[in-house]
N, C-alpha and C positions, 0 to 999 in steps of 0.2 A: 504494500500500500504506500502511496505517496505521503510525504510529510505534510501535515496541515499547515496552512500559511500562518494561522494564529491559533494558539492553544493556551488556555488558562487551566492550570492544574490545582485543584483543591485550594482555591483562593479564599482566605478568611481575612476579615478586617475587624479589629476590636478597637473601640474608642473608650478608654477607661473601662467601665464595666459593661458597655454596650457592644453587643456582637452584631455589627452591621451586615457582615457577610459570613456565611458558615459553610466553608468547604465547597465553593462554587466551581464547577468545571464546565468549560465551553470549548468546542472545537469548530473552527471555521475552515472549510476547504476552499481551495483556490477557485475563483470565479463564482462563488456562491454569495447569497444574501441571507443573513440570519437575523431574525427579529428577537428582541428582548423585551418582554412585557411583564406587567405586574402592577399591583396597586401602588398608590403613593406611599413612600417610605419603605418600599420593598428592598432597596439597595441597588437599584439599577445604575444611577449616576455614580454611586460609590464604586461600583464594579468598573465602570469606565475609567474612573480616576486611578484605580489600581492598574488597569491595563496600560495607561498612558504615562505612568510614573509620577503623577501628582501625589498619589499615596503609595507608600511601600507596604505591600500586604503583610499582615501579621504572620501568616503562614501561606505556603503555596508559592507558585511561580508562574510567570507569563513567558511564553516563547513565541518568537516571530521567525518563521522559516527555520525552525529548529534551534534557534539561538535564544538563550535566556536574556530577557530585558531587565535592566536594573533601574532603580528609581530616580531617573534623571529625565525630565520631559524633553529637553533638547536632544539628548542622545536617542530617546525613543522615537522622536520625529525623524531624526536623521536615519534611523534604522529602517523606517518605512511605515510607521503607524501614525496616522493623522486623525483629527477629530474636529467636530463642531460642538457647540455647547447648547445647553437647554435655554439659557438666556444669551441673546446675541452679544458677542464680544468683539465688535469691530473697533477700529480706531476712528472715532467719529469726525475728527478734524483733519483726517487724511483723505485724499481722493480715492475713488473706487480702484483705479489702477495701482496706486501706492499700497493699498491694503493687500492686494494680491501679490505684489512684489515683495512684501514683507515675508510671505510664505515662501516665495521663490528663493530668497537669499540663503536658505539652508542648503541649496544645491550649487551655490556659486563657489568657485575655486580660487578666487583672488586672495592673495596673502595680504598682510597688514600694510606692507610698503606700497603695493599697487593701489590699495584703498586710500592710503594717506595722500599719495601724489596724483591720483586719478590718471594713471598712465594708460597705455594702450590696452593692456590686459583688463584693467578695471573697466574701461569704456566698452570693450567687446562684451564683457560679462553683463554689464548693465543693459546693453542693447539686446542681448539674448534674453535676459530676464524680462525685459519690457515686452518683447515680441511674444514670449511664451505666456505671459500674463494676459495679453490681449486675446490670444487664442483661447485661453480658459474662460475669459469673460464671454466670448462668443459661444463657447460650448454650453455654458449654463444659461444662455439667453439674455445676457446683459450687453447689448450693443449700443454704442453711441453715448455711453455715460462715463467714459474713462476719467474725465476731469471733474465730475460731480463729487462733492463731498459725500462720504458714505452716509452721514447722518441725514442727508436729504432724500435718500432713497425710500420708496414705499417699503412697508414691512416685508412683504414677500420677496422683494428684490434684495433686501439686506440678508435674508436667509440664503438666497442663491449666492450672494457675494461671499458669505462665510464658507460655503462649499467650494467655491472657486479658490479661495485662499488656502483651504486645506489641500485641494488637489495640486496646488502649486508646489507642494513639497514632494511630489512624485511618490505618493504612498503605494504600498502593496495592499494595505488595509485601511479603509476609511470607517470611522466610527461616527454615527450621526445620532445626536441626542435630541429627540423630539423635533425632527426637521419640519413637521407640518403643524406644530402648535400655533394656534391663532390664525390659521389659514382658512379661506373659504374652499368650497368643493372644487372649484376650477384650479385654484393654486395647489391644492392637495394632489389633484390628478397630474398637474404639470410636474410636481416634485417626484411623484412615482415614476413618471417616464424618464426624468433626469437620472434617477437612481439606476434604472435599467440601463441607460446609456453609459453610466459610469461603470457598472458591472461589465458591460460589453467591451470596455477598453482594457479589461484584465484586472481591475481593482476589485478586491473582495470587500464586502460591506457588512457591518453590524449596525442595526437600527433599534433605538429605543423609541417606542411610541405607545400612546394610550388609545389610539384609534385602531381597534381590532380589525375593522373592515379593511383598512389600509394595509395592515400587517399581513392579513391572510391573503390579500391579492398580490403582495410584493415578494414575500420571503420563500426561500426554499425550505427552511426549517425555522422553528420558533422555540425559544427557551423561556420558561416562566419562573420568575422569582417571586417568592412570598416570604416576607419576614426574613430576608437575607438568605434563604435557602432555595435551591433549584427544585421546584415542585415537579416539573415534567418538561421534557423536550421531545421534539419530533416534527413531523410534517404539519403544515397548517391544518390538514384534515384530521390528524390525530389529536392535536391540541384543542381545536374548536369542538371536538366531540366529547371532550372530557369535562363533565359538569363541575368537578372540583376546581378546575382552572378558572372557568368563567365565574363561578360563584365567588372565588377568592378575589378575582380581578374586579368584578362589578359590585360585590357586596350585596347580592340579591338572593332571595329564596330560590331553591333549585328549579321550581316550575317557571319562574320568570327568567332564570338563567337559560334554561333550555330553549325558551321562546327566542331570546336574544341570539343565542348560538345559531338556531335554525334560520332566523331572519338574516343574519350576517352572511351565513353560508349561501343562502339562496340569492342574496344580492350579488355576491362575488361570482357565483356560477352563471347568473344571468348576464353579467358584464362580459364574462369570458366566452359565452356562447356565440 
């Protein structure tokens, strides 16, 4: 069997006496999209923070392409793991193009002397970074706004800009933390299609979302966290058929849960028909 592109092994995270994660394991195969769902406070974002080096797990380890990642966000990004955040974290006083170029600089090879004196190597690197950043803006659907301040973009465009900045690091794996939060149905559909296009470029994706219809229609497999523990993982069909999962996720009685599961499944099947 091939080595998974991303693997979290028995990851636990303890804050004082609080066990935020309890032995969570996740495997992501190359070219796949995995969904991570669960109720508020389940530990989803904490898990992302452990994957990306913002937190050092209390126990367990994270591997990217078979190599163990250590708790340094800059090194994790350079290794090929990029992310977006639940709350948008752009540089509001920088232009759209400059925001993407910030991500691109992790791949630039100029040394300190070239950067200091703005020599030919520096200028070539800046030109290449600018061209690649413009390509990524076009890829995510942001054309003609290079010089706009990022804070002036509509909400949905700011989300796409965050994705473009993450892609500028040339990741092997992209982690998306609630990429459709606050979006209308049209923006949500556009985001789903964008994630498919990202996957088709060879980037594997892990997505946190509360919209189960979105997750079921997007992902190859789904993992469910409840109170810091992995409750179940499997195909969308397996997960949405498990009443324990949806009951824990939605906090509803089983009969209401089953109704929601069937409605979501019917909606996805109707769209795919």
